TORKOL-4160 file (C-alpha; in steps of 0.2 Angstrom, whole numbers, padded with zeros to 4 digits, m for minus):
394
<pt num="1" X="m0157" Y="0017" Z="m0108"/>
<pt num="2" X="m0154" Y="0006" Z="m0093"/>
<pt num="3" X="m0140" Y="0008" Z="m0080"/>
<pt num="4" X="m0123" Y="0003" Z="m0085"/>
<pt num="5" X="m0115" Y="m0009" Z="m0072"/>
<pt num="6" X="m0096" Y="m0007" Z="m0070"/>
<pt num="7" X="m0090" Y="m0023" Z="m0064"/>
<pt num="8" X="m0076" Y="m0024" Z="m0051"/>
<pt num="9" X="m0063" Y="m0037" Z="m0055"/>
<pt num="10" X="m0057" Y="m0048" Z="m0041"/>
<pt num="11" X="m0042" Y="m0041" Z="m0032"/>
<pt num="12" X="m0027" Y="m0053" Z="m0032"/>
<pt num="13" X="m0009" Y="m0052" Z="m0029"/>
<pt num="14" X="0000" Y="m0042" Z="m0043"/>
<pt num="15" X="m0017" Y="m0035" Z="m0049"/>
<pt num="16" X="m0008" Y="m0018" Z="m0052"/>
<pt num="17" X="0009" Y="m0019" Z="m0061"/>
<pt num="18" X="0020" Y="m0004" Z="m0063"/>
<pt num="19" X="0037" Y="m0012" Z="m0066"/>
<pt num="20" X="0038" Y="m0005" Z="m0084"/>
<pt num="21" X="0029" Y="0012" Z="m0082"/>
<pt num="22" X="0027" Y="0021" Z="m0098"/>
<pt num="23" X="0028" Y="0005" Z="m0110"/>
<pt num="24" X="0014" Y="m0004" Z="m0119"/>
<pt num="25" X="0017" Y="m0019" Z="m0108"/>
<pt num="26" X="0012" Y="m0010" Z="m0093"/>
<pt num="27" X="m0006" Y="m0015" Z="m0087"/>
<pt num="28" X="m0017" Y="m0005" Z="m0075"/>
<pt num="29" X="m0031" Y="m0017" Z="m0069"/>
<pt num="30" X="m0039" Y="m0008" Z="m0055"/>
<pt num="31" X="m0055" Y="m0010" Z="m0045"/>
<pt num="32" X="m0070" Y="0002" Z="m0045"/>
<pt num="33" X="m0066" Y="0016" Z="m0033"/>
<pt num="34" X="m0073" Y="0017" Z="m0016"/>
<pt num="35" X="m0068" Y="0026" Z="0000"/>
<pt num="36" X="m0058" Y="0010" Z="0004"/>
<pt num="37" X="m0051" Y="0003" Z="m0012"/>
<pt num="38" X="m0047" Y="m0014" Z="m0003"/>
<pt num="39" X="m0062" Y="m0015" Z="0007"/>
<pt num="40" X="m0075" Y="m0022" Z="m0005"/>
<pt num="41" X="m0079" Y="m0040" Z="m0010"/>
<pt num="42" X="m0074" Y="m0045" Z="m0027"/>
<pt num="43" X="m0088" Y="m0045" Z="m0040"/>
<pt num="44" X="m0097" Y="m0030" Z="m0034"/>
<pt num="45" X="m0104" Y="m0017" Z="m0046"/>
<pt num="46" X="m0108" Y="0001" Z="m0046"/>
<pt num="47" X="m0124" Y="0006" Z="m0056"/>
<pt num="48" X="m0122" Y="0022" Z="m0067"/>
<pt num="49" X="m0138" Y="0030" Z="m0074"/>
<pt num="50" X="m0132" Y="0038" Z="m0090"/>
<pt num="51" X="m0146" Y="0050" Z="m0091"/>
<pt num="52" X="m0142" Y="0057" Z="m0074"/>
<pt num="53" X="m0123" Y="0060" Z="m0078"/>
<pt num="54" X="m0121" Y="0079" Z="m0077"/>
<pt num="55" X="m0108" Y="0081" Z="m0091"/>
<pt num="56" X="m0104" Y="0076" Z="m0109"/>
<pt num="57" X="m0098" Y="0059" Z="m0112"/>
<pt num="58" X="m0080" Y="0055" Z="m0117"/>
<pt num="59" X="m0082" Y="0039" Z="m0126"/>
<pt num="60" X="m0069" Y="0039" Z="m0140"/>
<pt num="61" X="m0054" Y="0029" Z="m0135"/>
<pt num="62" X="m0037" Y="0037" Z="m0136"/>
<pt num="63" X="m0020" Y="0029" Z="m0136"/>
<pt num="64" X="m0006" Y="0039" Z="m0129"/>
<pt num="65" X="0012" Y="0036" Z="m0135"/>
<pt num="66" X="0022" Y="0024" Z="m0123"/>
<pt num="67" X="0032" Y="0039" Z="m0116"/>
<pt num="68" X="0018" Y="0052" Z="m0117"/>
<pt num="69" X="0004" Y="0044" Z="m0107"/>
<pt num="70" X="m0001" Y="0056" Z="m0094"/>
<pt num="71" X="m0009" Y="0043" Z="m0082"/>
<pt num="72" X="0007" Y="0033" Z="m0081"/>
<pt num="73" X="0018" Y="0048" Z="m0079"/>
<pt num="74" X="0007" Y="0055" Z="m0065"/>
<pt num="75" X="0007" Y="0038" Z="m0056"/>
<pt num="76" X="0025" Y="0036" Z="m0058"/>
<pt num="77" X="0028" Y="0051" Z="m0047"/>
<pt num="78" X="0018" Y="0043" Z="m0033"/>
<pt num="79" X="0024" Y="0030" Z="m0019"/>
<pt num="80" X="0018" Y="0012" Z="m0022"/>
<pt num="81" X="0004" Y="0014" Z="m0010"/>
<pt num="82" X="m0002" Y="0030" Z="m0017"/>
<pt num="83" X="m0002" Y="0023" Z="m0034"/>
<pt num="84" X="m0014" Y="0009" Z="m0030"/>
<pt num="85" X="m0027" Y="0021" Z="m0023"/>
<pt num="86" X="m0025" Y="0035" Z="m0036"/>
<pt num="87" X="m0026" Y="0022" Z="m0050"/>
<pt num="88" X="m0042" Y="0015" Z="m0043"/>
<pt num="89" X="m0049" Y="0033" Z="m0042"/>
<pt num="90" X="m0044" Y="0036" Z="m0060"/>
<pt num="91" X="m0052" Y="0020" Z="m0066"/>
<pt num="92" X="m0068" Y="0024" Z="m0058"/>
<pt num="93" X="m0068" Y="0042" Z="m0065"/>
<pt num="94" X="m0064" Y="0035" Z="m0083"/>
<pt num="95" X="m0079" Y="0023" Z="m0082"/>
<pt num="96" X="m0090" Y="0037" Z="m0077"/>
<pt num="97" X="m0085" Y="0049" Z="m0090"/>
<pt num="98" X="m0086" Y="0036" Z="m0104"/>
<pt num="99" X="m0103" Y="0028" Z="m0098"/>
<pt num="100" X="m0093" Y="0012" Z="m0094"/>
<pt num="101" X="m0085" Y="0010" Z="m0111"/>
<pt num="102" X="m0067" Y="0016" Z="m0107"/>
<pt num="103" X="m0054" Y="0013" Z="m0094"/>
<pt num="104" X="m0040" Y="0025" Z="m0087"/>
<pt num="105" X="m0028" Y="0019" Z="m0100"/>
<pt num="106" X="m0039" Y="0024" Z="m0115"/>
<pt num="107" X="m0049" Y="0039" Z="m0109"/>
<pt num="108" X="m0044" Y="0055" Z="m0118"/>
<pt num="109" X="m0039" Y="0065" Z="m0103"/>
<pt num="110" X="m0033" Y="0080" Z="m0112"/>
<pt num="111" X="m0051" Y="0083" Z="m0118"/>
<pt num="112" X="m0058" Y="0086" Z="m0101"/>
<pt num="113" X="m0064" Y="0103" Z="m0097"/>
<pt num="114" X="m0072" Y="0112" Z="m0083"/>
<pt num="115" X="m0090" Y="0104" Z="m0086"/>
<pt num="116" X="m0082" Y="0087" Z="m0085"/>
<pt num="117" X="m0073" Y="0090" Z="m0068"/>
<pt num="118" X="m0090" Y="0097" Z="m0061"/>
<pt num="119" X="m0099" Y="0082" Z="m0067"/>
<pt num="120" X="m0086" Y="0071" Z="m0059"/>
<pt num="121" X="m0088" Y="0080" Z="m0043"/>
<pt num="122" X="m0107" Y="0079" Z="m0043"/>
<pt num="123" X="m0107" Y="0061" Z="m0047"/>
<pt num="124" X="m0095" Y="0056" Z="m0033"/>
<pt num="125" X="m0105" Y="0066" Z="m0021"/>
<pt num="126" X="m0120" Y="0056" Z="m0026"/>
<pt num="127" X="m0111" Y="0039" Z="m0026"/>
<pt num="128" X="m0114" Y="0027" Z="m0012"/>
<pt num="129" X="m0100" Y="0016" Z="m0007"/>
<pt num="130" X="m0103" Y="m0003" Z="m0011"/>
<pt num="131" X="m0095" Y="m0007" Z="0006"/>
<pt num="132" X="m0105" Y="0004" Z="0018"/>
<pt num="133" X="m0120" Y="0009" Z="0007"/>
<pt num="134" X="m0117" Y="0027" Z="0013"/>
<pt num="135" X="m0111" Y="0042" Z="0002"/>
<pt num="136" X="m0092" Y="0043" Z="m0001"/>
<pt num="137" X="m0083" Y="0053" Z="0012"/>
<pt num="138" X="m0077" Y="0071" Z="0007"/>
<pt num="139" X="m0059" Y="0065" Z="0008"/>
<pt num="140" X="m0063" Y="0051" Z="m0004"/>
<pt num="141" X="m0071" Y="0063" Z="m0016"/>
<pt num="142" X="m0057" Y="0076" Z="m0015"/>
<pt num="143" X="m0044" Y="0062" Z="m0017"/>
<pt num="144" X="m0052" Y="0057" Z="m0034"/>
<pt num="145" X="m0052" Y="0075" Z="m0039"/>
<pt num="146" X="m0034" Y="0077" Z="m0034"/>
<pt num="147" X="m0030" Y="0062" Z="m0045"/>
<pt num="148" X="m0039" Y="0070" Z="m0060"/>
<pt num="149" X="m0030" Y="0086" Z="m0057"/>
<pt num="150" X="m0013" Y="0077" Z="m0057"/>
<pt num="151" X="m0017" Y="0069" Z="m0074"/>
<pt num="152" X="m0022" Y="0085" Z="m0082"/>
<pt num="153" X="m0006" Y="0094" Z="m0075"/>
<pt num="154" X="0004" Y="0080" Z="m0084"/>
<pt num="155" X="m0006" Y="0084" Z="m0100"/>
<pt num="156" X="m0001" Y="0102" Z="m0098"/>
<pt num="157" X="0017" Y="0097" Z="m0096"/>
<pt num="158" X="0016" Y="0086" Z="m0112"/>
<pt num="159" X="0009" Y="0101" Z="m0121"/>
<pt num="160" X="m0008" Y="0093" Z="m0123"/>
<pt num="161" X="m0017" Y="0107" Z="m0114"/>
<pt num="162" X="m0014" Y="0125" Z="m0113"/>
<pt num="163" X="m0011" Y="0134" Z="m0097"/>
<pt num="164" X="m0028" Y="0143" Z="m0098"/>
<pt num="165" X="m0037" Y="0126" Z="m0102"/>
<pt num="166" X="m0029" Y="0118" Z="m0087"/>
<pt num="167" X="m0033" Y="0132" Z="m0075"/>
<pt num="168" X="m0051" Y="0133" Z="m0081"/>
<pt num="169" X="m0053" Y="0114" Z="m0080"/>
<pt num="170" X="m0047" Y="0112" Z="m0063"/>
<pt num="171" X="m0056" Y="0127" Z="m0055"/>
<pt num="172" X="m0068" Y="0115" Z="m0046"/>
<pt num="173" X="m0071" Y="0117" Z="m0027"/>
<pt num="174" X="m0067" Y="0104" Z="m0015"/>
<pt num="175" X="m0080" Y="0093" Z="m0008"/>
<pt num="176" X="m0087" Y="0100" Z="0008"/>
<pt num="177" X="m0086" Y="0092" Z="0025"/>
<pt num="178" X="m0074" Y="0084" Z="0037"/>
<pt num="179" X="m0073" Y="0065" Z="0042"/>
<pt num="180" X="m0068" Y="0059" Z="0059"/>
<pt num="181" X="m0050" Y="0053" Z="0059"/>
<pt num="182" X="m0048" Y="0035" Z="0053"/>
<pt num="183" X="m0039" Y="0021" Z="0063"/>
<pt num="184" X="m0035" Y="0022" Z="0081"/>
<pt num="185" X="m0022" Y="0024" Z="0094"/>
<pt num="186" X="m0016" Y="0009" Z="0105"/>
<pt num="187" X="m0015" Y="0012" Z="0124"/>
<pt num="188" X="0000" Y="0007" Z="0134"/>
<pt num="189" X="m0009" Y="m0009" Z="0140"/>
<pt num="190" X="m0012" Y="m0015" Z="0122"/>
<pt num="191" X="0006" Y="m0010" Z="0117"/>
<pt num="192" X="0013" Y="m0020" Z="0132"/>
<pt num="193" X="0002" Y="m0035" Z="0128"/>
<pt num="194" X="0007" Y="m0034" Z="0110"/>
<pt num="195" X="0026" Y="m0036" Z="0113"/>
<pt num="196" X="0023" Y="m0049" Z="0127"/>
<pt num="197" X="0014" Y="m0060" Z="0114"/>
<pt num="198" X="0030" Y="m0058" Z="0103"/>
<pt num="199" X="0042" Y="m0063" Z="0118"/>
<pt num="200" X="0031" Y="m0078" Z="0121"/>
<pt num="201" X="0036" Y="m0084" Z="0104"/>
<pt num="202" X="0055" Y="m0089" Z="0107"/>
<pt num="203" X="0057" Y="m0093" Z="0088"/>
<pt num="204" X="0066" Y="m0081" Z="0076"/>
<pt num="205" X="0048" Y="m0076" Z="0070"/>
<pt num="206" X="0044" Y="m0069" Z="0088"/>
<pt num="207" X="0060" Y="m0059" Z="0088"/>
<pt num="208" X="0057" Y="m0053" Z="0070"/>
<pt num="209" X="0039" Y="m0048" Z="0074"/>
<pt num="210" X="0045" Y="m0038" Z="0089"/>
<pt num="211" X="0057" Y="m0029" Z="0079"/>
<pt num="212" X="0045" Y="m0025" Z="0065"/>
<pt num="213" X="0032" Y="m0019" Z="0078"/>
<pt num="214" X="0045" Y="m0008" Z="0086"/>
<pt num="215" X="0049" Y="0000" Z="0069"/>
<pt num="216" X="0031" Y="0005" Z="0068"/>
<pt num="217" X="0028" Y="0010" Z="0085"/>
<pt num="218" X="0045" Y="0017" Z="0092"/>
<pt num="219" X="0051" Y="0023" Z="0074"/>
<pt num="220" X="0034" Y="0029" Z="0068"/>
<pt num="221" X="0038" Y="0021" Z="0051"/>
<pt num="222" X="0025" Y="0017" Z="0037"/>
<pt num="223" X="0023" Y="0000" Z="0031"/>
<pt num="224" X="0033" Y="0003" Z="0015"/>
<pt num="225" X="0047" Y="0011" Z="0025"/>
<pt num="226" X="0048" Y="m0004" Z="0037"/>
<pt num="227" X="0050" Y="m0017" Z="0022"/>
<pt num="228" X="0062" Y="m0005" Z="0013"/>
<pt num="229" X="0074" Y="m0003" Z="0028"/>
<pt num="230" X="0091" Y="m0011" Z="0026"/>
<pt num="231" X="0103" Y="m0017" Z="0039"/>
<pt num="232" X="0116" Y="m0005" Z="0032"/>
<pt num="233" X="0104" Y="0010" Z="0036"/>
<pt num="234" X="0105" Y="0005" Z="0055"/>
<pt num="235" X="0118" Y="0010" Z="0067"/>
<pt num="236" X="0116" Y="m0001" Z="0083"/>
<pt num="237" X="0128" Y="0009" Z="0093"/>
<pt num="238" X="0117" Y="0025" Z="0092"/>
<pt num="239" X="0100" Y="0018" Z="0087"/>
<pt num="240" X="0101" Y="0029" Z="0071"/>
<pt num="241" X="0090" Y="0023" Z="0057"/>
<pt num="242" X="0090" Y="0031" Z="0040"/>
<pt num="243" X="0073" Y="0030" Z="0032"/>
<pt num="244" X="0076" Y="0030" Z="0013"/>
<pt num="245" X="0064" Y="0034" Z="0000"/>
<pt num="246" X="0049" Y="0038" Z="0011"/>
<pt num="247" X="0033" Y="0044" Z="0005"/>
<pt num="248" X="0036" Y="0058" Z="m0008"/>
<pt num="249" X="0053" Y="0050" Z="m0010"/>
<pt num="250" X="0059" Y="0060" Z="0005"/>
<pt num="251" X="0073" Y="0053" Z="0016"/>
<pt num="252" X="0074" Y="0056" Z="0035"/>
<pt num="253" X="0082" Y="0049" Z="0051"/>
<pt num="254" X="0074" Y="0041" Z="0066"/>
<pt num="255" X="0082" Y="0034" Z="0082"/>
<pt num="256" X="0078" Y="0018" Z="0090"/>
<pt num="257" X="0080" Y="0019" Z="0109"/>
<pt num="258" X="0076" Y="0009" Z="0125"/>
<pt num="259" X="0065" Y="m0006" Z="0121"/>
<pt num="260" X="0064" Y="m0003" Z="0103"/>
<pt num="261" X="0083" Y="m0004" Z="0101"/>
<pt num="262" X="0082" Y="m0020" Z="0112"/>
<pt num="263" X="0070" Y="m0028" Z="0100"/>
<pt num="264" X="0081" Y="m0025" Z="0085"/>
<pt num="265" X="0096" Y="m0031" Z="0094"/>
<pt num="266" X="0087" Y="m0047" Z="0099"/>
<pt num="267" X="0081" Y="m0050" Z="0081"/>
<pt num="268" X="0099" Y="m0047" Z="0074"/>
<pt num="269" X="0106" Y="m0061" Z="0085"/>
<pt num="270" X="0095" Y="m0072" Z="0074"/>
<pt num="271" X="0097" Y="m0063" Z="0058"/>
<pt num="272" X="0115" Y="m0060" Z="0057"/>
<pt num="273" X="0125" Y="m0046" Z="0049"/>
<pt num="274" X="0123" Y="m0051" Z="0031"/>
<pt num="275" X="0119" Y="m0036" Z="0020"/>
<pt num="276" X="0101" Y="m0034" Z="0015"/>
<pt num="277" X="0084" Y="m0030" Z="0022"/>
<pt num="278" X="0083" Y="m0026" Z="0041"/>
<pt num="279" X="0067" Y="m0037" Z="0043"/>
<pt num="280" X="0066" Y="m0053" Z="0033"/>
<pt num="281" X="0054" Y="m0068" Z="0030"/>
<pt num="282" X="0055" Y="m0082" Z="0042"/>
<pt num="283" X="0049" Y="m0099" Z="0037"/>
<pt num="284" X="0038" Y="m0110" Z="0049"/>
<pt num="285" X="0054" Y="m0121" Z="0052"/>
<pt num="286" X="0063" Y="m0105" Z="0058"/>
<pt num="287" X="0074" Y="m0103" Z="0043"/>
<pt num="288" X="0078" Y="m0084" Z="0039"/>
<pt num="289" X="0078" Y="m0079" Z="0021"/>
<pt num="290" X="0088" Y="m0063" Z="0017"/>
<pt num="291" X="0075" Y="m0055" Z="0006"/>
<pt num="292" X="0063" Y="m0041" Z="0007"/>
<pt num="293" X="0046" Y="m0043" Z="0016"/>
<pt num="294" X="0030" Y="m0037" Z="0007"/>
<pt num="295" X="0018" Y="m0024" Z="0014"/>
<pt num="296" X="0005" Y="m0038" Z="0016"/>
<pt num="297" X="0016" Y="m0048" Z="0027"/>
<pt num="298" X="0018" Y="m0033" Z="0039"/>
<pt num="299" X="m0001" Y="m0032" Z="0039"/>
<pt num="300" X="m0003" Y="m0051" Z="0043"/>
<pt num="301" X="0010" Y="m0049" Z="0057"/>
<pt num="302" X="0000" Y="m0035" Z="0066"/>
<pt num="303" X="m0016" Y="m0045" Z="0064"/>
<pt num="304" X="m0008" Y="m0061" Z="0071"/>
<pt num="305" X="0001" Y="m0053" Z="0086"/>
<pt num="306" X="m0014" Y="m0043" Z="0090"/>
<pt num="307" X="m0025" Y="m0058" Z="0090"/>
<pt num="308" X="m0013" Y="m0067" Z="0102"/>
<pt num="309" X="m0012" Y="m0052" Z="0113"/>
<pt num="310" X="m0031" Y="m0052" Z="0114"/>
<pt num="311" X="m0033" Y="m0033" Z="0109"/>
<pt num="312" X="m0045" Y="m0025" Z="0097"/>
<pt num="313" X="m0039" Y="m0026" Z="0078"/>
<pt num="314" X="m0027" Y="m0013" Z="0072"/>
<pt num="315" X="m0017" Y="m0010" Z="0057"/>
<pt num="316" X="0001" Y="m0006" Z="0054"/>
<pt num="317" X="m0002" Y="0013" Z="0052"/>
<pt num="318" X="m0010" Y="0013" Z="0069"/>
<pt num="319" X="0007" Y="0010" Z="0076"/>
<pt num="320" X="0014" Y="0025" Z="0068"/>
<pt num="321" X="m0002" Y="0035" Z="0073"/>
<pt num="322" X="0001" Y="0030" Z="0091"/>
<pt num="323" X="0019" Y="0035" Z="0090"/>
<pt num="324" X="0016" Y="0052" Z="0084"/>
<pt num="325" X="0001" Y="0055" Z="0095"/>
<pt num="326" X="0011" Y="0050" Z="0111"/>
<pt num="327" X="0025" Y="0061" Z="0106"/>
<pt num="328" X="0013" Y="0076" Z="0105"/>
<pt num="329" X="0005" Y="0071" Z="0121"/>
<pt num="330" X="0022" Y="0071" Z="0130"/>
<pt num="331" X="0026" Y="0088" Z="0125"/>
<pt num="332" X="0037" Y="0085" Z="0110"/>
<pt num="333" X="0036" Y="0101" Z="0099"/>
<pt num="334" X="0026" Y="0100" Z="0083"/>
<pt num="335" X="0041" Y="0104" Z="0072"/>
<pt num="336" X="0051" Y="0090" Z="0079"/>
<pt num="337" X="0036" Y="0077" Z="0077"/>
<pt num="338" X="0033" Y="0083" Z="0059"/>
<pt num="339" X="0052" Y="0080" Z="0055"/>
<pt num="340" X="0051" Y="0063" Z="0063"/>
<pt num="341" X="0036" Y="0058" Z="0053"/>
<pt num="342" X="0042" Y="0065" Z="0037"/>
<pt num="343" X="0027" Y="0076" Z="0034"/>
<pt num="344" X="0029" Y="0090" Z="0022"/>
<pt num="345" X="0016" Y="0101" Z="0032"/>
<pt num="346" X="0012" Y="0103" Z="0050"/>
<pt num="347" X="m0006" Y="0102" Z="0045"/>
<pt num="348" X="m0004" Y="0083" Z="0041"/>
<pt num="349" X="0005" Y="0080" Z="0058"/>
<pt num="350" X="m0009" Y="0089" Z="0068"/>
<pt num="351" X="m0021" Y="0076" Z="0061"/>
<pt num="352" X="m0012" Y="0063" Z="0072"/>
<pt num="353" X="m0015" Y="0073" Z="0088"/>
<pt num="354" X="m0029" Y="0065" Z="0098"/>
<pt num="355" X="m0027" Y="0076" Z="0113"/>
<pt num="356" X="m0042" Y="0086" Z="0108"/>
<pt num="357" X="m0053" Y="0070" Z="0111"/>
<pt num="358" X="m0047" Y="0069" Z="0129"/>
<pt num="359" X="m0052" Y="0087" Z="0132"/>
<pt num="360" X="m0069" Y="0084" Z="0125"/>
<pt num="361" X="m0071" Y="0069" Z="0136"/>
<pt num="362" X="m0066" Y="0080" Z="0151"/>
<pt num="363" X="m0078" Y="0093" Z="0146"/>
<pt num="364" X="m0092" Y="0080" Z="0145"/>
<pt num="365" X="m0089" Y="0075" Z="0163"/>
<pt num="366" X="m0094" Y="0093" Z="0169"/>
<pt num="367" X="m0112" Y="0090" Z="0165"/>
<pt num="368" X="m0124" Y="0082" Z="0177"/>
<pt num="369" X="m0138" Y="0072" Z="0170"/>
<pt num="370" X="m0153" Y="0069" Z="0182"/>
<pt num="371" X="m0153" Y="0050" Z="0178"/>
<pt num="372" X="m0150" Y="0037" Z="0191"/>
<pt num="373" X="m0148" Y="0018" Z="0186"/>
<pt num="374" X="m0151" Y="0005" Z="0199"/>
<pt num="375" X="m0142" Y="m0011" Z="0195"/>
<pt num="376" X="m0152" Y="m0021" Z="0208"/>
<pt num="377" X="m0169" Y="m0016" Z="0200"/>
<pt num="378" X="m0176" Y="m0019" Z="0183"/>
<pt num="379" X="m0185" Y="m0002" Z="0184"/>
<pt num="380" X="m0176" Y="0014" Z="0182"/>
<pt num="381" X="m0182" Y="0029" Z="0192"/>
<pt num="382" X="m0182" Y="0047" Z="0188"/>
<pt num="383" X="m0183" Y="0062" Z="0199"/>
<pt num="384" X="m0201" Y="0069" Z="0199"/>
<pt num="385" X="m0202" Y="0086" Z="0191"/>
<pt num="386" X="m0217" Y="0098" Z="0188"/>
<pt num="387" X="m0223" Y="0105" Z="0172"/>
<pt num="388" X="m0209" Y="0118" Z="0171"/>
<pt num="389" X="m0195" Y="0106" Z="0175"/>
<pt num="390" X="m0194" Y="0109" Z="0193"/>
<pt num="391" X="m0190" Y="0095" Z="0205"/>
<pt num="392" X="m0205" Y="0090" Z="0216"/>
<pt num="393" X="m0201" Y="0086" Z="0234"/>
<pt num="394" X="m0209" Y="0071" Z="0243"/>
């Protein structure tokens, strides 16, 4: 039997609808899973070799009731951004388990056992990313396993699995290895250039973008939290901003001070005091619409202003990463930074601490390498050494 090719559908606006989770009208069209679910080009395929799959196939479709679908119940507990990633992971696992015949909505998840989870783990570890051509990162493999565990736990809650069956099925080790931190921190020169680019634009869009970037950098807010912030949540007198329904449905408070508060004040002169989202769309003619932005708009703003500032590309989350890293670098205690970020665990906050890289850079400078580069000559000279590595005098 030849390889089965699982096609990746083109990604378009609205490709994942969760407006009616738990109903037959909900659809879950997700791209094949990679370490970057949005990074591949449409139409790519992932070849699966059926004879090499190390677990029994689950190729008999199963339709769960509209209120007893473990996949939709699991995804409904996640934030919108996490839903997209985990739905993509489940889609890929479902294709693997069924040899390409089923999707995440028709796979009989309650039939998964330990051998299936081990097969999923082995397959993911052997999978090459269509984007990079390299094996998936350990974090990507573990993310997919986490999604499957979450669905199986919903099966247990629905009485489709016994507690013993659940415990045996999910008793699979995490993928080994650590990846370098993703994203990057912006330096103070880049931050200055970024806000200067916004101030050169004297239209309402320039003020709006400066406020949006301030929420990401000074407030350390996620993209979804920026678009979800309402004017009623902000107190201009104190700079207090309530972050409602953050990741994990957790609320918290941040404070906008100094230039961050000034950026919001300048934007509100254009926006006005009408109830609604704090940052809103601005048309090319400068008309402000009191409605919510999309996460994609936040991304486009960072790309546009970064290009105008002449700095290396960065994403919205890099502003949050820079905020938390700078707080730690300036001596703010870990517990306070964790609370500011809305993290459940300090272990997550520590991932944003890039001070260790600077310590490594300092350590590298303590080593003297006997190599001398002469910029005025095309030839590079080396000190003469004897057979034992000793330097020979002239």
